[in-house]
C-alpha positions as CSV (number, residue, x, y, z in Angstrom):
1,M,0.0,0.0,0.0
2,R,1.3,3.5,-0.9
3,L,0.7,5.6,2.2
4,H,1.2,8.9,0.4
5,D,-2.0,8.4,-1.5
6,I,-4.1,8.6,1.6
7,R,-5.1,12.0,3.1
8,I,-7.3,12.9,6.0
9,V,-9.3,16.1,5.6
10,F,-11.2,17.3,8.7
11,V,-13.7,20.2,8.6
12,D,-14.2,21.7,12.1
13,V,-17.2,23.8,13.1
14,P,-18.5,24.7,16.6
15,L,-21.6,22.9,17.7
16,S,-23.6,26.1,18.0
17,V,-22.9,26.9,14.3
18,S,-23.7,23.3,13.3
19,K,-27.1,23.4,15.1
20,G,-27.9,26.8,13.5
21,R,-27.1,25.6,10.0
22,A,-29.2,22.4,10.5
23,K,-32.2,24.6,11.6
24,T,-31.7,27.0,8.6
25,R,-31.5,24.1,6.1
26,Y,-34.7,22.6,7.5
27,M,-36.6,26.0,7.5
28,V,-35.4,26.9,4.0
29,G,-36.8,23.5,2.8
30,L,-40.1,24.1,4.5
31,N,-40.4,27.6,3.1
32,N,-39.9,26.1,-0.4
33,F,-43.0,23.9,0.1
34,D,-40.9,20.8,0.6
35,L,-40.6,18.4,3.6
36,G,-37.8,20.5,4.9
37,G,-34.0,20.3,4.5
38,R,-31.7,17.7,6.2
39,W,-32.5,18.0,9.9
40,V,-30.1,17.0,12.7
41,P,-31.9,17.1,16.1
42,S,-30.1,19.1,18.8
43,F,-29.7,16.0,21.0
44,V,-27.7,14.3,18.2
45,A,-25.4,17.3,17.8
46,D,-25.0,17.6,21.6
47,K,-23.6,14.0,21.7
48,Q,-20.7,15.3,19.6
49,K,-19.5,17.7,22.3
50,A,-15.8,17.3,23.1
51,K,-15.0,15.6,26.4
52,S,-12.3,18.2,27.0
53,N,-12.6,22.0,26.7
54,R,-9.8,22.1,24.1
55,F,-11.8,21.3,20.9
56,N,-15.2,22.0,19.4
57,T,-16.2,18.3,19.0
58,A,-15.4,14.8,20.0
59,N,-14.5,14.2,16.4
60,A,-11.7,16.8,16.6
61,E,-10.4,15.0,19.7
62,T,-10.4,11.7,17.8
63,L,-8.6,13.3,14.8
64,V,-5.8,14.6,17.0
65,S,-5.4,11.2,18.7
66,M,-5.5,9.2,15.5
67,G,-3.7,11.8,13.3
68,S,-0.7,11.8,15.6
69,K,-0.6,7.9,15.6
70,L,-0.9,7.8,11.8
71,E,1.8,10.4,11.3
72,A,4.1,8.1,13.4
73,E,3.2,5.3,11.0
74,G,4.3,7.4,7.9
75,F,0.9,8.8,6.8
76,P,0.7,12.4,5.6
77,T,-0.2,15.1,8.2
78,P,-4.0,15.6,8.3
79,I,-5.5,18.7,6.7
80,V,-7.8,20.7,8.9
81,Y,-10.3,23.5,7.9
82,D,-12.3,25.8,10.2
83,N,-15.6,26.2,8.5
84,T,-17.2,28.6,11.0
85,D,-17.6,31.3,8.4
86,I,-15.4,31.1,5.3
87,A,-13.4,27.9,5.3
88,K,-9.8,28.6,6.4
89,K,-7.0,26.1,6.6
90,I,-5.6,25.4,10.1
91,D,-2.1,24.0,10.6
92,F,-2.5,20.5,12.1
93,N,0.4,21.2,14.6
94,E,-1.5,24.3,15.8
95,F,-4.8,22.5,15.8
96,R,-3.6,19.6,17.9
97,K,-2.6,22.0,20.7
98,G,-6.3,22.8,21.1
99,Y,-8.7,24.7,18.8
100,R,-12.1,26.2,19.7
101,E,-14.0,29.0,18.1
């Protein structure tokens, strides 16, 4: 297997932004006389809350844990974007120190 062909791309967003976007998608769908857009109930989003206060989500914590292990195995460094507003690339070495918006 060629390890350099595999890349991890992670898009980070605070839970409050995620919940707001889910509600907006649903309401826009309803206003267009549809069944509503893709809905994610708040309790589902809340289950993604980070265990520590260093990251926005549990998925971010997992990325840092697994990304560091994969780097040690020769995989490329994960690519991270903050998608709170306009997607901006975040250096993984900075991200792993802790990143919250």
